[in-house]
MIBAGU-331209 format. One record per residue (C-alpha): residue in one letter; x, y, z. Coordinates in nm, 2 decimals. Layout:
N
resn/east/north/up
A/X/Y/Z
...
! end
This chain:
374
resn/east/north/up
M/6.36/11.61/4.89
K/6.71/11.52/5.03
N/6.57/11.20/5.19
L/6.40/11.10/4.87
L/6.72/11.15/4.67
L/6.91/10.94/4.92
T/6.65/10.67/4.90
L/6.67/10.67/4.52
L/7.05/10.65/4.52
K/7.04/10.36/4.77
Y/6.80/10.16/4.55
A/7.01/10.25/4.24
S/7.30/10.08/4.41
L/7.11/9.75/4.44
P/7.25/9.60/4.11
L/7.60/9.68/4.24
A/7.52/9.51/4.57
L/7.39/9.20/4.39
L/7.70/9.18/4.18
Y/7.93/9.24/4.48
G/7.74/8.98/4.68
I/7.78/8.72/4.40
I/8.15/8.78/4.37
V/8.20/8.75/4.75
S/7.99/8.44/4.76
I/8.19/8.27/4.49
R/8.51/8.36/4.67
N/8.38/8.21/4.99
K/8.27/7.89/4.81
F/8.62/7.86/4.67
Y/8.77/7.88/5.02
D/8.51/7.64/5.16
S/8.57/7.38/4.89
G/8.95/7.41/4.90
V/9.00/7.57/4.56
F/9.15/7.86/4.74
S/9.38/7.75/5.02
S/9.40/7.88/5.38
I/9.71/7.85/5.60
E/9.67/7.72/5.96
F/9.95/7.79/6.21
S/10.06/7.56/6.49
L/10.00/7.82/6.76
P/9.66/7.96/6.88
V/9.52/8.23/6.64
I/9.21/8.41/6.75
C/9.03/8.64/6.51
V/8.81/8.92/6.62
G/8.61/9.06/6.33
N/8.27/9.16/6.20
L/8.05/9.15/5.89
T/7.97/9.52/5.89
V/8.16/9.82/5.76
G/8.22/10.05/6.06
G/8.29/10.01/6.43
T/8.14/9.73/6.63
G/8.38/9.76/6.92
K/8.66/9.53/6.81
S/8.94/9.72/7.00
P/8.79/9.69/7.35
H/8.72/9.32/7.29
I/9.08/9.26/7.18
E/9.19/9.45/7.49
Y/8.97/9.22/7.70
L/9.15/8.92/7.55
I/9.49/9.08/7.61
E/9.40/9.13/7.97
L/9.27/8.77/8.00
L/9.58/8.61/7.85
Q/9.88/8.83/7.90
S/9.96/8.70/8.25
Q/10.01/8.35/8.12
Y/10.11/8.38/7.76
Q/10.32/8.60/7.53
V/10.05/8.77/7.32
A/10.08/8.95/6.99
T/9.82/9.15/6.80
L/9.82/9.16/6.42
S/9.63/9.44/6.25
R/9.62/9.60/5.90
G/9.71/9.94/6.06
Y/9.42/10.12/5.90
K/9.51/10.47/5.76
R/9.87/10.45/5.88
F/10.13/10.64/5.67
T/10.35/10.34/5.61
R/10.31/10.01/5.42
G/10.43/9.66/5.47
F/10.52/9.46/5.77
R/10.61/9.65/6.10
I/10.65/9.56/6.46
A/10.58/9.84/6.70
D/10.84/9.95/6.94
S/10.88/10.23/7.20
K/10.94/10.49/6.91
S/10.63/10.39/6.71
N/10.35/10.64/6.67
A/10.00/10.64/6.51
R/10.14/10.75/6.17
D/10.37/10.44/6.17
I/10.13/10.17/6.28
G/9.78/10.32/6.29
D/9.58/10.45/6.58
E/9.43/10.13/6.73
P/9.76/9.93/6.72
Y/9.93/10.23/6.88
Q/9.66/10.22/7.15
F/9.73/9.85/7.21
K/10.11/9.91/7.24
S/10.06/10.22/7.47
K/9.83/10.04/7.71
Y/10.01/9.70/7.70
P/10.38/9.77/7.63
N/10.49/9.41/7.70
I/10.29/9.25/7.42
E/10.40/9.25/7.06
V/10.20/9.47/6.82
C/10.24/9.40/6.45
V/10.08/9.56/6.14
A/10.07/9.43/5.78
E/9.84/9.43/5.49
E/9.89/9.05/5.42
R/9.83/8.85/5.74
M/9.94/8.52/5.57
T/10.29/8.64/5.52
A/10.30/8.86/5.83
I/10.26/8.58/6.08
P/10.57/8.39/5.96
Q/10.77/8.71/5.97
L/10.64/8.79/6.31
L/10.73/8.45/6.45
Q/11.07/8.46/6.29
K/11.15/8.79/6.46
K/10.96/8.72/6.78
P/10.98/8.34/6.83
H/10.86/8.36/7.19
I/10.51/8.45/7.08
D/10.24/8.20/7.22
I/9.92/8.35/7.09
I/9.82/8.58/6.80
L/9.51/8.80/6.81
L/9.40/8.90/6.46
D/9.22/9.24/6.45
D/8.95/9.28/6.19
A/9.04/8.97/5.99
F/8.72/8.78/5.96
Q/8.72/8.83/5.58
H/9.09/8.75/5.54
R/9.05/8.39/5.47
T/9.41/8.32/5.36
V/9.47/8.26/5.73
R/9.25/8.00/5.91
A/9.21/8.12/6.27
G/9.15/7.85/6.53
L/8.88/8.06/6.70
N/8.67/8.32/6.52
I/8.49/8.58/6.72
L/8.22/8.77/6.53
L/8.09/9.10/6.66
T/7.76/9.26/6.57
D/7.65/9.60/6.70
Y/7.32/9.59/6.90
Y/7.21/9.89/6.71
R/7.31/9.76/6.37
L/7.27/9.38/6.38
Y/7.40/9.20/6.07
T/7.07/9.01/6.06
R/6.89/9.34/5.97
D/7.14/9.46/5.71
Y/7.23/9.41/5.34
I/7.53/9.37/5.12
M/7.71/9.70/5.05
P/7.66/9.94/4.88
F/7.29/9.88/4.94
G/7.37/9.81/5.30
L/7.68/9.79/5.52
L/7.76/9.42/5.51
R/8.10/9.31/5.37
E/7.96/8.97/5.29
S/7.64/8.78/5.32
K/7.47/8.71/5.66
S/7.54/8.34/5.61
A/7.91/8.41/5.66
A/7.83/8.43/6.03
K/7.84/8.05/6.04
R/8.22/8.06/6.02
A/8.23/8.20/6.37
Q/8.26/7.99/6.68
I/8.15/8.28/6.90
I/7.91/8.56/6.82
I/7.90/8.87/7.04
V/7.62/9.13/7.03
S/7.83/9.44/7.13
K/7.73/9.78/7.26
C/7.41/9.65/7.43
P/7.23/9.87/7.68
E/7.35/9.78/8.02
N/6.99/9.71/8.13
L/6.92/9.48/7.84
G/6.63/9.25/7.96
I/6.60/8.88/7.94
A/6.30/8.89/7.71
E/6.48/9.11/7.46
R/6.79/8.89/7.49
D/6.58/8.59/7.40
Q/6.43/8.77/7.10
L/6.78/8.85/6.98
I/6.89/8.49/7.02
T/6.59/8.38/6.81
E/6.67/8.64/6.55
I/7.04/8.56/6.52
N/6.96/8.19/6.54
P/7.31/8.06/6.62
L/7.41/7.71/6.51
P/7.41/7.45/6.78
E/7.79/7.46/6.80
Q/7.81/7.84/6.82
Q/7.80/8.04/7.14
L/7.63/8.38/7.17
F/7.72/8.64/7.42
F/7.62/9.00/7.49
T/7.85/9.28/7.60
T/7.80/9.65/7.69
I/8.05/9.93/7.69
A/8.21/10.00/8.03
Y/8.32/10.36/8.07
K/8.62/10.41/8.30
P/8.73/10.73/8.48
I/8.88/10.99/8.25
Y/9.24/11.08/8.28
P/9.45/11.38/8.16
L/9.64/11.38/7.83
T/9.80/11.72/7.91
H/9.94/11.88/8.21
H/9.69/12.17/8.18
Q/9.44/12.02/8.42
V/9.15/12.18/8.60
D/8.92/12.09/8.89
I/8.64/11.88/8.75
N/8.29/11.86/8.90
K/7.93/11.82/8.80
D/7.91/12.18/8.67
T/8.21/12.13/8.43
E/8.12/12.18/8.07
V/8.27/11.95/7.81
L/8.38/11.98/7.45
L/8.38/11.63/7.30
V/8.64/11.61/7.02
C/8.66/11.28/6.84
G/8.68/11.09/6.52
I/8.50/10.76/6.58
A/8.23/10.58/6.39
N/7.95/10.66/6.63
P/8.01/10.93/6.89
E/7.65/10.94/7.01
P/7.68/10.68/7.29
L/7.99/10.86/7.43
K/7.81/11.20/7.42
N/7.52/11.05/7.61
Q/7.75/10.90/7.87
L/7.93/11.24/7.93
E/7.59/11.41/7.96
K/7.53/11.19/8.27
S/7.83/11.33/8.45
F/7.87/11.69/8.32
S/7.64/11.99/8.30
K/7.68/12.05/7.92
V/7.84/11.86/7.64
Y/7.93/12.03/7.31
T/8.07/11.83/7.02
L/8.33/11.87/6.75
I/8.32/11.56/6.54
F/8.57/11.45/6.27
Q/8.56/11.15/6.04
D/8.65/10.80/6.18
H/9.03/10.75/6.21
H/9.09/11.12/6.14
Y/9.45/11.25/6.18
F/9.44/11.59/6.34
T/9.63/11.87/6.17
T/9.75/12.20/6.31
D/9.44/12.36/6.16
D/9.22/12.11/6.34
V/9.38/12.19/6.67
A/9.33/12.56/6.60
E/8.97/12.49/6.53
I/8.94/12.29/6.85
N/9.10/12.58/7.05
E/8.86/12.83/6.89
T/8.56/12.62/6.96
F/8.68/12.56/7.32
Q/8.73/12.93/7.37
H/8.37/13.01/7.26
I/8.24/12.81/7.56
S/8.16/13.09/7.80
S/8.21/12.89/8.12
S/8.56/12.90/8.28
N/8.49/12.55/8.42
K/8.54/12.35/8.10
I/8.75/12.07/7.96
I/8.80/11.88/7.64
V/8.73/11.51/7.63
S/8.84/11.27/7.36
T/8.88/10.90/7.31
E/9.19/10.67/7.34
K/9.19/10.62/6.97
D/9.19/10.99/6.91
A/9.46/11.04/7.17
A/9.70/10.85/6.95
K/9.66/11.12/6.69
L/9.63/11.42/6.92
I/9.97/11.36/7.08
L/10.12/11.40/6.73
Q/10.02/11.77/6.76
Q/10.15/11.81/7.12
E/10.35/12.13/7.04
I/10.05/12.33/6.93
I/9.83/12.17/7.20
T/10.08/12.28/7.46
T/10.09/12.63/7.31
H/9.71/12.67/7.35
K/9.73/12.51/7.70
L/9.43/12.29/7.62
P/9.30/12.08/7.91
I/9.24/11.75/7.72
Y/9.11/11.44/7.90
I/9.08/11.09/7.77
Q/8.77/10.87/7.81
P/8.89/10.50/7.82
I/8.64/10.23/7.76
G/8.62/9.86/7.82
I/8.36/9.59/7.79
E/8.14/9.40/8.04
F/7.96/9.07/7.96
L/7.59/9.07/8.04
F/7.40/8.78/8.19
D/7.71/8.64/8.36
G/7.86/8.56/8.02
A/8.23/8.64/8.11
S/8.31/8.30/8.26
G/8.16/8.11/7.96
F/8.35/8.33/7.71
N/8.68/8.30/7.91
D/8.64/7.92/7.94
T/8.58/7.88/7.56
C/8.89/8.09/7.47
L/9.11/7.91/7.72
Q/8.98/7.57/7.62
Y/9.07/7.64/7.26
I/9.42/7.77/7.36
H/9.48/7.47/7.58
S/9.39/7.24/7.29
V/9.68/7.38/7.11
L/9.92/7.48/7.39
P/9.95/7.31/7.73
P/9.85/7.52/8.03
I/10.13/7.74/8.17
S/10.19/7.77/8.54
E/10.07/8.10/8.68
E/10.41/8.21/8.79
A/10.56/8.16/8.44
Y/10.50/8.52/8.35
A/10.45/8.82/8.58
D/10.15/9.04/8.53
D/10.22/9.32/8.28
E/10.17/9.66/8.42
Q/9.93/9.87/8.22
I/10.02/10.23/8.15
E/9.83/10.53/8.02
Y/9.94/10.76/7.74
T/10.24/10.98/7.80
I/10.12/11.31/7.94
I/10.20/11.60/7.70
E/10.43/11.85/7.86
! end
């Protein structure tokens, strides 16, 4: 009965989806024809976005770009700062937290302290403000701005989740697409993200046929790369294959992370919150209660880097409960030897705007982890 009701509600939303699709299509045609204007800036601007509501892995792809570029260029990221407690234009500094700038921008600033991290609702006005305050910036990475057409990025990277390809989806609210599938033609690069690491050539070729990129578009495939966990708190324990894990997270799709942890630990329990959830004192109390109900003494809590940005806001109560919290960092890896092609395309675009910089111009930025909670 519940499934039937959900199906009926979905089809009842079809007229709204059609209306929304028409409105978005008209808006895009106005931009394409020049009725609505877009601003192009004189420095390289790379946009990483998607067509779908929900996570497609934008943050680890932006971090890949940061690591690719930061040794040669002064890099800035510009995000909306989703679910932050502030409004307007802000540049992150050493005192910023997730409430000020949002969880993902805070993650960027924590891991890459020598880049500039900026948040603003309006990208068009934020870029001039950023360049006025930080004139040394060479490159701007736009986070989740594929639909923000007031700014014309020089390189658009479109992500689509392997498990939720935009080619198989529909305009919301009937589906999860923010705009029609044809909008993918604006991208110079399309990346199928979150692929199985053992994706075969035959299936890859089927996906290429399905996506059917334009001749001038490049298509790449990436998979999540899980890195060693590290402690968020000083309450550490000896970890081994018999350790039991309570996975605490607020991300769009926790299932792949749960499956990964099950490969390394004997049991994995879950306590799942909404995506971008800000943890309260009551939440930490619930985490502690759930953790204490795990009978094994050989146990830890594991969370994500995005959630770590919010957990450290509750460091006092976490310290009181002496919770052994560990963080699971992730990155990306290109499949089918695609990294060199992707890197070359990005660098060729940058070099078309900026002349190449000598390798010794900037020293490598040292990456840091989150500050350990005392």
